[in-house]
C-alpha angles and dihedrals in degrees: 000000000000120000118226117185112215136149115252092251092047090051091054094047101037110025095040087055095215099123115109103226137147138180118250138161113293113254135175090214124079103249125179094345097316109160100168144015129197112185103308095339121098133200120212127209087242090060089064091048090051089049090063092046094051094042088055091047090056092050096257116154098248091180089080095045123094130199087245092058093050091046090051091053091048092049090052093051091050091050092055091049093046093050092046089061091047088053091050095244107168126212114188125217089243091058091049093049092048093052091043090054089054092048094049090050088056091047090052091048089053098041099037099237142023089248089059090051092050090048093047091058093042093241126155095226147346089269091053089051093052092047091051095050099040096086091040092054092046090053091050092050090050089053092048093048090050091053090047090055092049096054103032094101098039112122134169133216127222090248091054089050090051092049091049091053094045090053092059108097109244091236089054100053110132121249116241115210127228109304135195136197120217144191126200143198117203124197116192125196116249117262109205125224088245091056092049092048091050090058092046090050090049092052091046089054091049089050092051092048090055092047087053091055108278120136113261090205091055090051089052091057090048101045119010120113094194100107091183092069102026095100091053096047093257093305125160135163111211141169130191091275095051115120097251123125115271095246091056094048093044091057095041094053092047093062131091124225110286094015123130119212125228115249114288135178133241131164087274097057134266125333144186120199131206110200105211102176143358106218107182106289092347129088121209108205147153127218142187121216124196121175123201109242123218124235121249089249090057091049091050091050092050090053093047092049092050093045089054092048090049090055091051090053092048089050088052093240088130134007120249091242094051091046090052092051093049103037114014115109097203104106094198097058103023099088093048093056093264097305108164125217132192128233091282094051094255121142091212123085119196100228100215092047099052109132094190099086094186090056092044091054090050096053110023094094099035124114123216109290095017122125126220124236118265105280131195114232121195112183129168095277109030148003125233146141127257142186122195131200121205102224102175144006123208115195122224110288146157113275110273124199095224101042098033098038096131093050091049090046090054093050092044092050091047089052092051091050089050090052090050091053093045091052091049091050091050092051096043097048089069092058097044132081107251127180123182122180119247090248089069100039091104094055119120105225128188088231128045096258090148091054093221 
């Protein structure tokens, strides 16, 4: 859920992790294809070549890209990584391996098999591939973390948002696709006290095993249901601003180094945390998540109850909004009468951009006022049933300040964050050793890399 601001080209080159780069000693002479140096990081001529290849592979229009543009993006990424090290930002091996696992999964999805990926990059084996990309991925994570630090305190006022909107030429206002507004009622199966206690007892036993000498990481691989951290042995680095639920952070920040928490509950289930290290404002920890699972009988009852409630709504015995307030078990939408919001807090969903395919299938054919059938939802933490009412449709239109305020706010804030980063780059270039080969001295860069 973290937001990283990067240019499209920089995303392709840095986040995708395809660029063949390595750190070497700084030198003012072009050695072995070195075309640029930022601090202790170098850029090879082949890195620019690979930039074109990978941009094309991700459907970028390479006909409009120049070698100067790709070099500029690479220089910027190196500057972030270099400064991250100066600021003592730490990226652990577990973090690198976790991100690399995600990246390799995407490579496999694109190439068809891991063997095809290994062959594409001319590596001897899967292990050789991982070894090659480890340093690259670590550098990219350093760059991302540095950007995150730069923009974490950036905010925007309503007046700034209005000015941003007013500065957009009227003939350049973006087009917003067909949108819908939705309300939901969620019915969750009952989890008994006995089922909850069984999970607590299991976590207490795991905790005791670790206290008696067992490996916490091994227990993670055996028991955790948090797929997001499974590959890293349950590892996370967090600070007080990290986007973790309050209950999780409260427990984490109450621990001492080496201490294991007792089982505690969040919306995701029950956890135990091992605090491995306090690193300044950051905590390096591992956790195990186990979620109580409902019986089939409990699931069947939840569906029957929601089916009955749906019939009452259709028979106009109760309104959808009142039914949501009285019976829905989604705490985020219950009090508002079931009104749903997206990840940015907006009540409008652009129909053709909905990432939740289950939700899309429920609402794509509804008319205003209609209610979906009772649908089973199985996400990563729980299973439940849901009905959705389509409450409003907004046809395709040009962005309007009043009706599309939250969208405009998001774009304006993103622009302000980009300006913050651009200003930082401009200021930091002057204090950093930069070398650019003579071949690229005539480039026109967005930042003053040539220090003219």
